[in-house]
C-alpha positions in Angstrom: -14.1 24.9 23.7 -12.1 21.9 23.5 -11.5 20.7 26.0 -7.3 21.1 26.7 -5.2 19.9 29.0 -1.0 18.9 28.7 -1.0 15.4 28.2 3.1 13.7 27.7 3.9 14.9 24.3 5.1 10.8 23.5 1.6 10.0 23.3 -0.3 12.5 21.1 -1.5 11.4 17.7 -2.2 14.6 15.9 -3.1 14.8 12.6 -0.8 18.7 12.5 1.1 20.4 14.9 0.7 24.3 15.7 0.8 26.9 18.8 -2.9 26.4 19.1 -3.0 22.5 19.3 0.0 22.3 21.3 -2.2 21.2 24.4 -5.1 19.3 22.4 -5.6 16.0 22.5 -8.0 15.1 19.8 -8.3 17.4 16.9 -11.8 18.0 15.8 -12.4 18.3 12.3 -14.0 19.9 9.5 -14.5 17.9 6.7 -15.2 19.6 3.1 -16.3 17.3 0.1 -16.0 18.6 -3.5 -18.1 18.5 -6.3 -16.6 19.8 -9.5 -18.4 20.7 -12.8 -20.4 17.2 -14.4 -20.8 15.3 -10.6 -23.3 14.5 -9.5 -23.1 13.9 -5.2 -23.7 9.9 -5.4 -19.9 10.2 -7.0 -18.8 11.6 -4.4 -20.3 9.7 -1.0 -18.2 7.0 -1.7 -14.0 9.2 -1.6 -15.9 11.0 1.5 -16.7 8.2 3.5 -13.1 7.5 2.7 -12.4 10.4 3.8 -13.5 10.1 7.1 -11.2 6.8 7.8 -8.7 8.8 6.6 -9.7 10.9 9.3 -10.1 8.3 11.6 -7.0 6.4 10.7 -4.5 9.1 11.8 -6.2 9.9 14.4 -8.6 13.4 14.1 -11.8 13.2 15.0 -15.0 14.2 12.2 -16.8 16.4 13.8 -18.7 18.1 10.8 -18.4 16.9 7.1 -19.7 19.9 4.8 -20.2 19.1 0.5 -19.6 21.9 -1.9 -20.6 22.1 -5.7 -17.4 24.0 -7.4 -18.5 24.9 -10.9 -15.1 26.8 -11.8 -12.1 26.7 -9.4 -11.4 29.7 -7.2 -7.4 30.3 -8.2 -7.2 31.2 -4.5 -9.3 29.6 -2.9 -10.6 26.7 -4.5 -14.3 26.7 -3.8 -14.8 30.7 -3.9 -15.5 33.2 -1.3 -19.4 32.8 -0.8 -18.9 29.0 0.5 -15.5 30.2 2.0 -17.0 32.5 4.2 -19.9 29.7 5.3 -17.3 27.3 6.3 -15.0 30.1 7.9 -18.4 30.3 10.1 -19.1 26.5 10.8 -16.0 26.0 11.7 -14.9 29.0 14.1 -18.5 28.3 16.2 -17.1 24.4 16.5 -14.0 24.9 17.3 -12.5 23.2 14.2 -8.6 22.5 15.0 -8.4 21.5 11.2 -10.2 21.6 8.2 -9.4 19.0 5.3 -10.3 19.1 1.5 -11.5 16.1 -0.3 -8.8 17.6 -3.6 -5.7 18.5 -4.1 -5.0 22.5 -3.2 -1.7 24.2 -4.8 0.7 25.8 -1.6 -1.2 29.3 -2.5 -4.8 28.2 -2.0 -3.3 26.5 1.0 -1.8 29.5 2.3 -4.3 31.5 1.9 -7.2 29.2 3.4 -4.8 28.3 6.4 -5.6 32.7 6.7 -9.1 32.5 6.1 -9.9 29.8 8.2 -6.8 30.5 11.1 -6.3 26.9 11.5 -4.4 24.9 9.9 -6.0 23.0 6.9 -5.1 19.7 4.7 -5.5 18.6 1.7 -6.4 14.9 0.8 -2.3 14.5 -0.7 -0.8 15.5 2.1 -3.4 14.0 4.8 -2.5 10.5 2.9 0.9 11.7 3.5 1.1 12.2 6.8 -1.0 8.3 7.4 2.3 7.0 5.7 3.8 8.6 8.2 2.8 7.5 11.0 2.7 3.6 10.3 6.1 3.6 8.0 8.4 1.0 10.4 11.2 -0.3 8.1 14.1 1.6 6.7 13.0 2.3 3.5 9.5 3.2 4.0 10.9 5.9 6.5 12.8 7.0 3.9 10.5 6.8 1.1 7.9 8.3 3.1 9.7 10.9 4.2 11.7 11.8 1.1 7.4 12.2 -0.6 6.8 14.9 2.9 9.8 16.9 2.5 8.4 17.2 -1.6 5.4 17.5 -0.9 6.3 20.4 1.8 8.9 22.4 0.1 6.9 24.5 -2.3 4.3 24.7 1.3 6.9 25.9 3.7 6.6 29.4 3.2 3.0 29.2 4.5 3.3 27.3 7.7 4.9 29.4 9.7 5.2 28.3 13.1 4.2 24.9 12.6 7.9 23.2 11.8 9.2 24.0 14.9 6.6 22.8 17.5 7.3 19.3 18.0 5.0 15.5 17.6 3.1 14.2 15.1 1.3 15.2 11.9 1.4 16.7 8.2 5.4 18.2 8.3 5.7 16.9 12.0 5.3 13.4 12.1 6.8 11.6 9.0 10.8 11.3 10.6 12.7 14.3 10.9 10.2 17.0 9.3 10.3 19.2 11.8 13.6 20.5 11.3 13.0 21.2 8.0 14.9 24.4 7.1 12.8 26.9 4.8 16.0 27.6 2.4 15.4 26.1 -0.9 18.8 24.8 -1.5 19.1 23.1 2.2 15.5 21.5 1.1 17.3 20.5 -2.2 20.1 18.9 -0.2 17.8 17.1 2.2 15.8 15.6 -1.3 19.4 14.7 -2.3 20.6 12.6 0.0 17.2 10.7 0.9 17.1 9.9 -2.9 21.2 8.7 -2.1 20.5 7.0 0.7 17.4 5.3 -0.9 19.4 4.4 -4.0 21.4 2.8 -1.4 18.7 0.9 0.1 17.4 -0.1 -3.2 20.4 -1.3 -3.9 20.4 -4.4 -1.5 16.8 -4.9 -2.6 17.7 -6.4 -5.9 21.0 -7.8 -4.3 18.0 -9.8 -2.6 16.2 -10.3 -6.0 19.3 -11.4 -7.6 20.0 -13.9 -4.7 16.2 -15.3 -5.1 16.2 -15.3 -9.1 19.7 -17.4 -8.5 18.0 -19.7 -6.1 14.9 -20.2 -8.0 12.7 -19.0 -6.0 9.3 -17.9 -7.3 7.5 -15.0 -6.1 4.2 -13.8 -5.4 3.2 -10.0 -4.2 -0.2 -9.3 -2.8 -2.0 -6.8 -4.3 -4.9 -4.1 -3.9 -6.6 -1.7 -2.7 -6.2 -1.0 1.4 -8.3 -2.4 4.1 -9.3 -5.0 1.2 -7.3 -7.8 4.4 -3.9 -8.0 2.2 -2.6 -8.7 5.7 -4.8 -11.3 6.6 -4.6 -13.1 3.8 -0.5 -13.9 3.5 -0.6 -13.9 7.8 -3.7 -17.1 6.8 -1.9 -18.9 3.9 1.6 -18.5 5.4 0.9 -19.2 9.0 2.8 -16.1 10.1 2.0 -13.3 12.0 2.0 -9.6 10.7 0.7 -6.7 11.2 -3.2 -6.4 11.0 -5.5 -3.3 11.8 -8.8 -2.1 9.8 -8.0 0.5 9.2 -6.7 2.4 6.1 -3.0 1.5 5.5 -2.2 -0.7 8.0 0.8 -2.1 6.0 3.5 0.5 4.8 6.5 -1.6 5.1 6.8 -4.7 2.6 6.1 -8.0 3.7 7.7 -10.9 2.4 6.5 -14.8 4.1 7.4 -18.2 3.1 4.8 -20.6 0.9 5.2 -23.8 2.3 4.0 -26.3 -0.7 4.0 -30.4 0.4 6.0 -32.0 -2.6 9.1 -30.2 -2.5 11.3 -28.3 -0.1 11.6 -24.8 -1.7 9.7 -22.6 -0.5 7.3 -19.5 -2.8 8.0 -16.5 -1.3 4.5 -14.2 -1.2 5.3 -10.7 -0.5 2.8 -8.5 1.2 2.9 -4.3 -0.5 0.9 -1.3 0.8 -2.0 -0.5 -0.2 -3.4 1.3 -2.9 -5.9 4.0 -3.1 -8.1 5.9 -5.5 -5.6 9.6 -6.3 -2.5 7.9 -4.5 -0.4 11.1 -4.4 2.8 10.4 -6.9 4.8 11.7 -4.9 4.9 8.5 -2.5 4.6 6.8 -5.9 7.5 7.8 -6.9 9.2 7.0 -3.4 8.1 4.1 -2.9 9.1 2.6 -6.7 11.8 0.7 -5.1 9.7 -1.3 -2.7 7.0 -1.8 -5.2 9.9 -2.9 -7.6 8.4 -6.5 -5.8 5.4 -6.2 -7.7 7.0 -6.2 -10.8 9.9 -8.7 -9.7 6.8 -10.8 -9.2 6.0 -14.1 -11.7 2.3 -13.7 -10.2 -0.1 -11.3 -8.9 -2.8 -11.7 -6.3 -5.1 -9.3 -7.0 -6.9 -8.6 -3.2 -10.5 -6.6 -3.6 -13.1 -5.8 -0.5 -16.2 -8.3 -1.6 -18.1 -5.7 1.2 -17.0 -2.8 -0.8 -19.8 -0.7 -2.7 -17.7 0.0 -5.7 -15.7 -3.4 -6.0 -15.1 -2.2 -10.1 -13.4 1.6 -8.4 -11.4 -0.3 -7.0 -9.9 -2.7 -8.9 -10.0 0.1 -11.9 -7.3 2.1 -9.5 -5.1 -0.8 -8.7 -4.5 -1.3 -12.6 -4.1 2.2 -12.7 -1.2 2.4 -10.5 0.5 -1.2 -11.5 0.5 0.9 -15.4 2.0 3.4 -13.8 4.4 1.2 -12.1 5.2 -0.3 -15.6 3.9 -3.5 -13.9 2.4 -6.5 -16.8 2.7 -9.5 -14.3 -0.1 -11.7 -14.6 -3.2 -11.3 -11.6 -5.5 -13.9 -9.8 -8.5 -12.2 -8.5 -9.9 -12.5 -5.6 -13.0 -11.5 -3.5 -12.2 -11.2 0.3 -14.4 -10.8 2.8 -17.5 -12.7 0.9 -19.0 -13.8 4.9 -19.7 -10.2 5.1 -21.9 -10.4 2.4 -25.4 -11.5 2.0 -25.9 -14.3 -0.8 -27.1 -12.5 -3.0 -24.4 -10.2 -3.5 -22.2 -13.0 -3.4 -23.8 -14.7 -6.4 -23.9 -11.4 -8.4 -20.0 -10.8 -8.2 -19.3 -14.5 -8.3 -21.7 -14.1 -12.0 -19.9 -10.5 -13.1 -16.3 -11.7 -12.1 -16.1 -15.1 -13.4 -12.6 -16.5 -12.9 -12.6 -14.6 -9.6 -11.9 -16.8 -6.0 -14.6 -15.8 -3.4 -12.4 -16.4 0.1 -12.3 -15.2 3.4 -9.4 -14.6 5.0 -10.5 -14.5 8.4 -12.8 -17.3 8.5 -10.4 -19.9 6.4 -13.0 -19.8 3.7 -11.5 -21.3 0.2 -8.3 -20.7 1.4 -7.1 -24.2 0.3 -8.2 -24.0 -3.3 -6.3 -20.2 -4.1 -3.1 -21.7 -2.4 -3.6 -24.9 -5.6 -4.7 -22.2 -8.0 -1.3 -20.4 -7.3 0.5 -23.4 -6.9 -0.2 -24.3 -10.3 -0.2 -20.9 -12.4 3.4 -20.5 -10.1 4.9 -24.2 -10.4 2.7 -25.8 -13.2 1.3 -29.7 -13.7 3.1 -32.0 -11.6 4.5 -34.8 -13.3 6.6 -37.5 -13.7 9.8 -38.8 -15.2 13.2 -39.8 -15.6 16.1 -37.5 -15.6 19.3 -38.3 -16.5 22.0 -36.1 -14.0 25.8 -36.0 -13.0 26.1 -36.8 -8.7 26.8 -33.5 -8.1 23.2 -32.5 -9.2 21.1 -34.7 -6.8 21.2 -32.4 -3.8 20.0 -29.7 -6.2 17.2 -32.5 -7.4 16.2 -33.2 -4.3 15.0 -29.7 -3.5 13.0 -29.0 -6.4 11.7 -32.1 -6.7 10.6 -35.8 -4.8 13.3 -37.9 -5.7 11.2 -42.1 -6.1 14.4 -43.9 -7.4 17.8 -43.7 -8.4 20.1 -45.8 -11.3 23.8 -45.7 -11.3 24.6 -45.6 -15.0 28.1 -44.5 -16.1 29.5 -41.3 -14.2 26.3 -40.7 -14.6 22.2 -41.0 -12.7 19.2 -41.4 -13.9 16.5 -40.7 -11.5 12.9 -41.3 -11.3 11.2 -37.7 -10.1 8.1 -35.8 -9.0 8.4 -32.9 -10.2 6.9 -29.0 -11.1 6.8 -28.1 -14.4 8.5 -24.5 -13.3 11.4 -26.6 -11.9 12.0 -29.2 -14.2 11.9 -25.5 -17.1 14.6 -23.9 -15.2 16.9 -26.8 -14.4 16.6 -27.5 -18.4 17.8 -24.4 -19.0 20.7 -24.6 -16.9 21.7 -27.6 -17.9 21.5 -29.0 -15.1 19.3 -32.6 -16.0 18.1 -33.6 -19.3 15.0 -36.3 -19.6 15.3 -39.4 -21.2 11.8 -40.2 -20.8 
């Protein structure tokens, strides 16, 4: 049997919380990889490795890993009676606390499997939601995760029994307020509607901030990528700021914004970090996080960060593009391979040949970050050119924000100003009729 004690409740970090888990400090998890018809074991290896990392991030111990081939999905148990009987024996003989399936289970399948295993059963979607609940910090992220969890749990509540009555961390309980969910469908619907209203209010505040940024002519760059690709480290390095950085999946759930200073202008570029993407990211999460992901749609440029040390970088790239399509983002991107300090020369050369237009960096070592910043500056602001502009005296301060003033000559009620200015700012000032070009 597991060694059990009575820890302080606030110190608990459990994937699930039920009657039998109440005194477990670290849950023992049985992981079940699923190979569907027309899939090979090699196809699922990376997904299973990812599941192991997800379980560790959630605070549980991936004690046993089993892989099962499923030719036809069983409507009651997903994988069929024979395989289930074998897994149940393994679970009981090893005193497993939670069983993780690397697939999406229906509410009825989850309920049936809980009965058979006599412990909690969690699918991939529930596991990802749990980790988001663990890492959400801001009011907006907390509301978004709670909405996704509540929507996910609504059809599953009948099978949870006393799980939701326990206080602690885990699916159905780790998120803010999930322990108080009622099984009454009407009350849950009211809760979902309330969360949507609150998220809408926060989204309006974000819209105001976005409008203010556009009014002030401030460019926005969003960093996107597969989870744990090193997005937060990159943001920290190029903006000389501090962010939460950890070698774990979904370390960043909240949207972070920092300023990138450009030498010849006083106005910065805003760089935004976003939540990491992953294969089969739950639809409920994408829907809930749409207001946060508006920073991706509103951006002038995307920095798409890829883990160069990954065994399957193209799959990661494809996954990110699929999610960007789901949120209807069509913003231009720069492809950036990070962590080149973790691969050998042959692997690096292979990537460079395959992705000729990409940038290859190491955020931790600082390799090629100056080249990346130069490319971001060029893509956003364009070339630096010297021009003579005609403007009124009242606009001189505004012109100073976006350019380097070389000379000023009074010309009747106007000023002739020689400046060094980027295309982005010049075009904006021309559109607003703040200046005219003389030469």
